[in-house]
Structure formats: structure tokens, C-alpha cells
N, C-alpha and C positions, 0 to 999 in steps of 0.2 A: 525585680523586673523580669518577666518571662523572656526566654531566649527564642528567637525565631527558628523554626524547624527547617532544615535544609534537606530537600529530597535529592537523593543520589540514585542514578541509574548506571547501567553498564553500556559503554559504547558498543554498538552492534558490530563494528568491524574488529577492533582490537581488544575489546572487553575491559578496558580501563574504567575506573569509577569516574563519573562525571556529575557535576551539579546540574540539576534541571534548569537553573537560572543562568547557566553559562552562555556565552555568545554563540557557541557552536552546537548547543544542545540539540539532539541527544548524542551528538558525536563529540569526541574529545578534542578534535582539531579539524582544521580545514582539509588536511590530507585525508582523514577518514571520511569526511563528507564527500570529497571528490572521488574516492574509491567507490563509495556507495552509489553515487551518480553514474559512474562508469559501469557498475554492475547492472543497474537498471537499463542503461543504454545498450549494453551488450547482450541483453536478454537472459541474464543469470537469474533474475527474479521473474516469476510468472504469476499473474492473477488468474486463478482458475475460473473456468466458465461455469455457469449455473447447471446443476444436474436437472435433467428433464426426465419425466416418466414416459417410457417408450410405449406403454399401453394407452395412454391418454395424450395423443399429440396435440399441440396447440393449433387451433384452426387457423387456416391461412385466409385472411379477409381479402387479399388481393384478387383472388379468383371470383369471389362473389361480387366485388366492385366492377370487374370487367363484364360480368354477365348482366348487370343492371343497365349498362350502356347500350346493349343490343336491342 
């Protein structure tokens, strides 16, 4: 009978090995989950904004819409 394969990852906070099927996955404990939530709430993690090309700015449609009303 084949054995089920258990995938393990590292906890992003304390780096302990964790089973992906665990109740706190991908964290090893509720403590690490709470620390991660606090990092997000405190601004430690930042989602970067998209890079825009300065030579080809995105057209602003709001000005065209206001000109149509006149």
C-alpha cells in the first residue's frame, strides 16, 4: 500500500518545519500567526505599487468627460 506524501514547509516567522495539512498552516502555532498579523497591521510588510513608464503616461479620462458636459 503506498504511503501518503506529507508536504512540509517552514514557518515564515520562526522557521520551524510545519505540515501543510496542519491546523495553523503555514504557521507552526497561533503565536506565529498572531505575530504575522501584527506585522501586517503595523506596516512591516508592504505591497509594492505597479511600475509605470514615465514617457507614456496613462491618459486621464476624467478631463475628457468634463469637456463633453460643456
